C-alpha positions as CSV (number, residue, x, y, z in Angstrom):
1,X,0.0,0.0,0.0
2,X,2.8,2.4,0.9
3,X,4.5,1.7,-2.4
4,X,1.3,2.3,-4.2
5,X,0.7,5.7,-2.5
6,X,4.3,6.7,-3.2
7,X,3.8,5.8,-6.9
8,X,0.6,7.8,-7.1
9,X,2.3,10.8,-5.4
10,X,5.2,10.7,-7.8
11,X,2.9,10.3,-10.8
12,X,0.7,13.2,-9.7
13,X,3.8,15.4,-9.3
14,X,5.1,14.5,-12.7
15,X,1.7,15.3,-14.3
16,X,1.6,18.6,-12.6
17,X,5.0,19.6,-13.9
18,X,4.0,18.6,-17.4
19,X,0.7,20.5,-17.3
20,X,2.3,23.5,-15.6
21,X,4.3,24.1,-18.8
22,X,1.0,25.2,-20.4
23,X,1.9,28.7,-19.2
24,X,4.0,29.6,-22.2
25,X,7.5,30.8,-22.0
26,X,7.8,32.6,-25.4
27,X,11.2,32.6,-27.1
28,X,10.9,36.3,-27.9
29,X,8.9,39.2,-26.5
30,X,5.2,38.9,-27.4
31,X,3.9,41.4,-30.0
32,X,0.3,42.4,-30.7
33,X,-2.5,44.9,-30.3
34,X,-4.5,45.8,-27.2
35,X,-7.8,47.7,-27.1
36,X,-7.2,49.8,-23.9
37,X,-5.5,52.9,-25.3
38,X,-8.2,53.4,-27.9
39,X,-11.4,52.1,-26.4
40,X,-10.9,52.0,-22.6
41,X,-13.9,50.3,-21.0
42,X,-15.9,50.4,-24.3
43,X,-14.6,47.7,-26.6
44,X,-17.3,46.1,-28.9
45,X,-17.4,43.2,-31.3
46,X,-17.6,45.7,-34.2
47,X,-14.5,47.7,-33.3
48,X,-12.4,44.7,-32.3
49,X,-13.1,43.0,-35.6
50,X,-12.3,46.2,-37.5
51,X,-8.9,46.4,-35.8
52,X,-8.4,42.6,-36.4
53,X,-8.7,43.2,-40.1
54,X,-6.2,46.0,-40.2
55,X,-3.8,44.2,-37.9
56,X,-3.8,41.2,-40.2
57,X,-2.8,43.5,-43.1
58,X,-0.4,46.0,-41.5
59,X,1.1,44.4,-38.4
60,X,1.0,40.6,-38.7
61,X,3.6,40.5,-41.6
62,X,6.1,42.1,-39.1
63,X,5.3,39.5,-36.4
64,X,2.5,41.1,-34.4
65,X,0.5,38.1,-33.3
66,X,-1.8,38.7,-30.2
67,X,-5.2,40.5,-30.6
68,X,-6.0,41.4,-27.0
69,X,-9.3,42.8,-25.6
70,X,-8.6,44.7,-22.5
71,X,-11.0,45.8,-19.8
72,X,-14.6,46.5,-20.5
73,X,-15.8,43.4,-22.4
74,X,-17.6,42.2,-19.2
75,X,-19.1,45.6,-18.2
76,X,-22.8,46.4,-18.8
77,X,-23.8,49.8,-20.2
78,X,-27.2,51.5,-20.2
79,X,-28.9,53.0,-23.2
80,X,-26.8,56.2,-22.8
81,X,-23.7,54.0,-22.7
82,X,-22.9,54.7,-19.1
83,X,-21.3,51.9,-17.1
84,X,-24.2,50.2,-15.2
85,X,-22.9,46.9,-13.8
86,X,-21.0,43.7,-14.6
87,X,-21.9,40.7,-16.7
88,X,-21.6,37.4,-14.9
89,X,-23.0,33.9,-15.2
90,X,-24.7,31.8,-12.6
91,X,-21.4,30.7,-11.1
92,X,-19.9,34.2,-10.6
93,X,-17.7,34.1,-13.7
94,X,-17.4,37.1,-16.0
95,X,-19.0,36.7,-19.4
96,X,-19.2,39.2,-22.3
97,X,-21.8,42.0,-22.3
98,X,-24.4,40.7,-24.8
99,X,-25.2,44.0,-26.4
100,X,-21.6,44.8,-27.3
101,X,-20.5,41.2,-28.0
102,X,-23.7,39.6,-29.5
103,X,-21.8,36.6,-30.8
104,X,-19.7,36.0,-27.7
105,X,-15.9,36.0,-27.5
106,X,-15.3,32.5,-29.0
107,X,-16.6,34.1,-32.2
108,X,-13.9,36.7,-32.1
109,X,-11.3,34.1,-31.1
110,X,-12.2,32.0,-34.1
111,X,-11.9,35.0,-36.4
112,X,-8.5,35.8,-35.0
113,X,-7.3,32.2,-35.4
114,X,-8.7,32.1,-39.0
115,X,-6.6,35.2,-39.7
116,X,-3.4,33.5,-38.3
117,X,-3.5,35.5,-35.1
118,X,-3.8,34.6,-31.4
119,X,-6.5,35.9,-29.1
120,X,-6.1,37.5,-25.7
121,X,-8.3,38.9,-22.9
122,X,-8.1,41.0,-19.8
123,X,-9.2,39.7,-16.4
124,X,-9.2,41.1,-12.9
125,X,-7.9,39.3,-9.8
126,X,-10.5,37.9,-7.5
127,X,-14.3,37.3,-7.6
128,X,-17.1,39.8,-8.5
129,X,-18.6,41.6,-5.6
130,X,-22.0,40.9,-7.2
131,X,-21.3,37.1,-7.0
132,X,-20.5,37.7,-3.3
133,X,-23.7,39.7,-2.7
134,X,-25.8,36.9,-4.4
135,X,-23.6,34.2,-2.8
136,X,-23.4,32.4,-6.1
137,X,-22.1,28.8,-6.1
138,X,-18.6,27.9,-7.2
139,X,-19.0,25.7,-10.3
140,X,-18.6,21.9,-9.6
141,X,-18.4,22.3,-5.8
142,X,-20.6,22.7,-2.7
143,X,-18.9,26.1,-2.0
144,X,-20.2,29.6,-2.6
145,X,-18.7,33.0,-3.2
146,X,-18.9,34.0,0.4
147,X,-16.9,30.9,1.4
148,X,-13.9,32.1,-0.6
149,X,-14.0,35.9,-0.9
150,X,-11.6,38.1,1.1
151,X,-13.6,41.3,1.6
152,X,-10.5,43.0,3.0
153,X,-8.5,42.4,-0.2
154,X,-9.5,45.3,-2.5
155,X,-8.2,46.8,-5.7
156,X,-7.4,50.5,-5.2
157,X,-8.7,51.6,-8.6
158,X,-11.4,49.1,-9.5
159,X,-14.2,48.2,-7.2
160,X,-15.8,45.3,-9.1
161,X,-14.0,42.5,-7.2
162,X,-13.0,41.1,-3.9
163,X,-9.8,39.2,-3.6
164,X,-9.9,35.4,-3.0
165,X,-8.5,33.8,0.1
166,X,-6.5,30.9,-1.3
167,X,-6.5,29.1,2.0
168,X,-10.2,28.5,1.7
169,X,-11.7,25.3,0.2
170,X,-13.3,26.2,-3.2
171,X,-10.8,29.0,-3.9
172,X,-8.7,27.2,-6.4
173,X,-11.8,25.6,-7.8
174,X,-13.2,29.1,-8.6
175,X,-10.1,30.0,-10.6
176,X,-10.1,26.6,-12.3
177,X,-13.7,27.1,-13.5
178,X,-13.2,30.7,-14.6
179,X,-9.9,30.0,-16.5
180,X,-11.5,26.8,-18.0
181,X,-14.3,29.0,-19.3
182,X,-11.9,31.4,-21.0
183,X,-9.9,28.5,-22.5
184,X,-13.2,27.1,-23.9
185,X,-13.6,30.4,-25.8
186,X,-10.1,29.9,-27.5
187,X,-8.1,32.3,-25.3
188,X,-4.4,32.1,-26.0
189,X,-3.3,35.1,-23.8
190,X,-4.5,36.2,-20.3
191,X,-3.7,39.6,-18.9
192,X,-4.5,39.4,-15.2
193,X,-4.8,42.8,-13.5
194,X,-4.3,43.9,-9.9
195,X,-2.4,40.7,-9.1
196,X,1.3,41.4,-8.8
197,X,1.1,42.2,-5.0
198,X,-0.8,38.9,-4.4
199,X,1.5,35.8,-5.1
200,X,-1.0,33.2,-3.9
201,X,-3.5,34.3,-6.5
202,X,-0.8,34.4,-9.2
203,X,-0.1,30.7,-8.4
204,X,-3.8,30.0,-8.5
205,X,-4.2,31.4,-12.0
206,X,-1.1,29.5,-13.2
207,X,-2.5,26.2,-11.7
208,X,-5.8,26.9,-13.4
209,X,-4.1,27.4,-16.7
210,X,-2.2,24.2,-16.3
211,X,-5.4,22.3,-15.8
212,X,-6.9,23.5,-19.1
213,X,-4.3,21.7,-21.1
214,X,-4.2,24.8,-23.4
215,X,-1.0,26.7,-24.1
216,X,-1.6,30.2,-22.7
217,X,0.6,33.3,-22.3
218,X,0.2,34.8,-18.8
219,X,0.7,38.6,-18.4
220,X,0.9,40.0,-14.9
221,X,-0.3,43.5,-14.3
222,X,-0.2,46.3,-13.0
223,X,3.4,47.2,-12.6
224,X,2.6,49.8,-10.0
225,X,2.3,47.1,-7.3
226,X,5.1,44.9,-8.6
227,X,7.7,44.1,-5.9
228,X,11.2,42.7,-6.5
229,X,10.8,40.5,-3.4
230,X,8.2,38.5,-5.3
231,X,10.4,37.9,-8.4
232,X,10.4,34.1,-7.9
233,X,6.6,34.1,-8.1
234,X,6.6,36.3,-11.2
235,X,9.1,34.2,-13.0
236,X,6.6,31.4,-13.6
237,X,4.5,33.8,-15.7
238,X,5.4,35.0,-19.2
239,X,5.6,38.7,-18.8
240,X,5.5,41.3,-16.0
241,X,4.4,44.9,-16.1
242,X,7.2,46.9,-14.4
243,X,5.5,50.3,-14.7
244,X,2.1,51.8,-14.0
245,X,0.0,52.9,-16.9
246,X,2.0,54.6,-19.7
247,X,0.6,57.3,-21.9
248,X,1.7,59.9,-24.5
249,X,3.5,62.2,-22.1
250,X,7.0,63.0,-20.9
251,X,6.2,61.7,-17.4
252,X,5.5,58.2,-18.9
253,X,8.9,58.2,-20.7
254,X,10.6,59.1,-17.5
255,X,8.6,56.4,-15.7
256,X,9.9,53.7,-18.1
257,X,13.5,54.8,-17.7
258,X,13.2,54.5,-13.9
259,X,11.6,51.1,-14.1
260,X,14.2,49.9,-16.6
261,X,16.9,50.7,-14.1
262,X,15.0,49.3,-11.0
263,X,14.3,46.0,-12.7
264,X,17.4,45.5,-14.7
265,X,19.0,43.1,-12.2
266,X,16.1,40.7,-12.9
267,X,16.2,40.9,-16.7
268,X,17.1,38.0,-19.0
269,X,15.9,35.3,-16.6
270,X,13.0,33.9,-18.6
271,X,10.5,36.7,-17.8
272,X,9.8,39.6,-20.2
273,X,9.8,43.0,-18.4
274,X,6.8,44.8,-19.8
275,X,7.0,48.6,-20.3
276,X,3.3,48.8,-21.1
277,X,1.4,49.5,-24.3
278,X,2.4,51.8,-27.1
279,X,-0.1,54.8,-27.3
280,X,0.8,55.7,-30.9
281,X,-1.8,56.8,-33.4
282,X,-5.5,57.4,-32.7
283,X,-6.3,56.9,-29.0
284,X,-9.0,57.5,-26.4
285,X,-11.9,57.1,-28.8
286,X,-14.1,56.4,-25.8
287,X,-13.8,60.2,-24.9
288,X,-15.0,61.2,-28.3
289,X,-14.6,64.7,-29.8
290,X,-15.5,65.5,-33.4
291,X,-12.3,67.5,-34.1
292,X,-9.9,65.0,-32.5
293,X,-7.2,65.8,-35.1
294,X,-6.9,69.2,-33.5
295,X,-7.0,68.2,-29.9
296,X,-4.5,70.0,-27.7
297,X,-1.4,68.0,-27.0
298,X,-1.8,68.7,-23.3
299,X,-4.5,66.0,-23.3
300,X,-1.7,63.5,-23.3
301,X,-1.0,64.4,-19.7
302,X,-4.5,63.3,-18.7
303,X,-3.8,59.7,-20.0
304,X,-6.9,57.6,-20.4
305,X,-9.1,60.5,-19.2
306,X,-7.9,62.8,-21.9
307,X,-10.0,63.6,-25.0
308,X,-9.9,61.6,-28.2
309,X,-6.7,62.5,-30.0
310,X,-3.8,61.5,-32.1
311,X,-0.8,60.6,-30.0
312,X,0.6,63.7,-28.3
313,X,4.3,62.7,-28.5
314,X,6.6,64.8,-30.6
315,X,8.6,62.9,-33.3
316,X,11.7,62.9,-31.1
317,X,9.6,61.4,-28.2
318,X,8.3,58.7,-30.4
319,X,11.8,57.7,-31.4
320,X,12.8,57.6,-27.7
321,X,9.7,55.7,-26.7
322,X,10.0,52.9,-29.3
323,X,13.8,52.7,-28.8
324,X,13.3,52.1,-25.1
325,X,11.2,49.1,-26.0
326,X,13.6,47.8,-28.6
327,X,16.7,47.9,-26.3
328,X,14.6,46.8,-23.3
329,X,13.2,43.7,-25.1
330,X,9.8,44.8,-23.9
331,X,6.7,43.1,-25.3
332,X,5.3,45.3,-28.1
333,X,1.6,46.0,-27.9
334,X,0.2,48.7,-30.1
335,X,-2.6,50.6,-28.4
336,X,-4.0,53.0,-31.1
337,X,-7.0,52.4,-33.3
338,X,-5.4,50.8,-36.4
339,X,-7.6,52.0,-39.3
340,X,-6.9,55.7,-38.5
341,X,-3.4,55.5,-37.2
342,X,-0.8,57.6,-39.0
343,X,1.8,56.3,-41.4
344,X,4.8,57.3,-39.3
345,X,3.6,55.3,-36.3
346,X,3.3,52.2,-38.5
347,X,6.8,52.9,-39.9
348,X,8.2,52.8,-36.4
349,X,6.3,49.8,-35.3
350,X,7.4,47.7,-38.3
351,X,11.0,49.0,-38.7
352,X,13.0,45.9,-39.3
353,X,16.1,47.1,-37.4
354,X,14.0,48.0,-34.3
355,X,12.2,44.7,-34.4
356,X,15.5,42.8,-34.8
357,X,16.8,44.5,-31.6
358,X,13.5,43.8,-29.7
359,X,13.1,40.2,-30.8
360,X,16.8,39.6,-30.0
361,X,15.2,39.1,-26.5
362,X,18.0,40.5,-24.4
363,X,17.2,43.4,-22.0
364,X,19.8,46.2,-22.5
365,X,22.1,47.5,-19.7
366,X,22.9,51.0,-18.8
367,X,26.6,51.7,-19.6
368,X,26.7,55.5,-19.3
369,X,24.7,58.0,-17.3
370,X,25.9,61.6,-17.0
371,X,24.6,65.2,-17.7
372,X,21.2,64.0,-18.9
373,X,22.8,61.5,-21.4
374,X,22.0,57.8,-20.9
375,X,23.5,55.1,-23.0
376,X,22.0,51.7,-23.1
377,X,23.5,48.7,-24.7
378,X,22.0,45.4,-25.9
379,X,24.2,42.5,-27.0
380,X,23.2,40.2,-29.8
381,X,22.4,36.9,-28.2
382,X,24.0,34.8,-30.9
383,X,27.1,36.9,-31.6
384,X,28.5,39.0,-28.7
385,X,30.6,41.1,-31.1
386,X,27.4,42.6,-32.4
387,X,24.5,44.5,-30.9
388,X,22.8,47.8,-30.4
389,X,23.2,51.0,-28.4
390,X,20.9,53.9,-27.7
391,X,22.3,57.4,-26.8
392,X,19.4,59.1,-25.1
393,X,19.3,62.9,-24.5
394,X,16.8,63.3,-21.6
395,X,17.3,67.1,-21.4
396,X,15.3,69.9,-23.0
397,X,18.2,71.1,-25.0
398,X,20.2,69.6,-27.8
399,X,23.6,68.1,-26.9
400,X,26.9,68.0,-28.8
401,X,29.3,65.6,-27.2
402,X,31.8,62.8,-27.8
403,X,32.4,59.4,-26.3
404,X,35.3,57.0,-26.4
405,X,34.6,53.4,-27.4
406,X,35.8,52.4,-23.9
407,X,33.0,54.5,-22.4
408,X,30.5,52.6,-24.6
409,X,32.1,49.3,-23.7
410,X,33.0,48.7,-27.3
411,X,36.0,47.7,-29.4
412,X,36.7,49.3,-32.8
413,X,33.5,48.7,-34.7
414,X,31.2,49.8,-37.5
415,X,28.1,51.8,-36.6
416,X,24.8,52.0,-38.5
417,X,22.3,54.8,-37.5
418,X,18.9,53.1,-37.5
419,X,16.6,56.0,-37.5
420,X,18.6,58.1,-39.9
421,X,19.3,55.1,-42.1
422,X,23.0,55.9,-42.6
423,X,26.2,54.0,-42.0
424,X,28.9,55.8,-40.0
425,X,31.5,53.4,-41.1
426,X,34.3,52.2,-38.8
427,X,34.8,54.0,-35.5
428,X,38.3,53.4,-34.1
429,X,38.4,55.3,-30.8
430,X,36.0,58.3,-30.4
431,X,32.5,59.0,-31.7
432,X,31.2,62.6,-31.9
433,X,27.5,63.0,-31.7
434,X,24.7,65.6,-31.8
435,X,21.5,64.5,-30.0
436,X,18.5,66.7,-30.2
437,X,16.4,67.4,-27.1
438,X,14.4,64.5,-25.8
439,X,15.7,62.4,-28.6
440,X,17.9,59.3,-29.2
441,X,20.6,58.0,-31.5
442,X,19.9,54.4,-32.1
443,X,22.9,52.4,-33.5
444,X,23.6,48.9,-34.6
445,X,27.2,48.0,-34.0
446,X,29.5,45.3,-35.4
447,X,33.0,44.7,-33.9
448,X,33.9,42.4,-36.7
449,X,35.7,45.0,-38.7
450,X,39.2,45.3,-40.0
């Protein structure tokens, strides 16, 4: 009997490890499109499918794969389109709001898969408060919402849910039933929000994914509550937000630089450090104004609460923003409405040199930091004599300066200016540069020169 029990224990452990691998560890930073920056809490079947069609044409050829519906798909709206409640089933699991998603989410997932794309969805940590108020049953168990909810575990910025006490019977079963429902719709990517400060619920989501038998990418958010002390819990996911929400303003660029530095020691260990979405192009359509093309750029400082607009970044800031993500190996998720996004934004998103650096999958290191100039360096993972550097000018004035190759931690090499599309030839000892205000010089280097 003892031998039999030991065999069963070992067998169960082995099966768990095999299933646990269903949380995908992607070989390169994931790339895709996310609905939040353009639709906020108002995504619909119609606008998602519209973006799917443009994504297939303009972004998929460059490797953008994941079509992600962010928050709002499960929120009910009244006749005036005001938020009026949440949409849940008889077991307290979120389901799509019928008016806005008349065919359900499997319909959209099937459309994405038919287009050669993968489908993602946003979820919140915990269980709906409405399920608690009605004390709905946990699917497949004798437990109910009030048996598992932790009413003291609250999200600071979203009041739809209570946290779940993972020490309670029925807690894991709730996550199992919810994630199983998502998997049945064909979900390939789950972004779980308000979870990075709650490792037990991270583990619960991962365990639930494993039980579905479906290969699913797990994105942990938000970065504002991410703590380096929980890094071992984060590593079992696919990607981790290391910043709070990022928008089209200078403060957001600064926020990313700070997070890049703070989390750099944990880079390149099998977890993608996510610098948040890319608010390029046409954004905040949920705050509609008829003359959005002329919206004041100061709206960018209001983030998601700003008026409908084209991205408020200057051209220099756009170069800086996307170069951060290239050198940082951040997941690339476009946030603007695709059918009305400008040509320049698409040129940046699909630039082959930028994508080669990003998909190299190595998070860059800071090699120089003085007088508002930061230099970040990313080594080519297959050939250490090659790579990329970014010389960022974080000041409000242009800078003329020079650097020795030793300061850049380089040997004599050739340099190619990616954004200006010009070769600088061989650099033997010193490089003289002019960097405009709030701009970057983005170089590809090759030390294999004679």
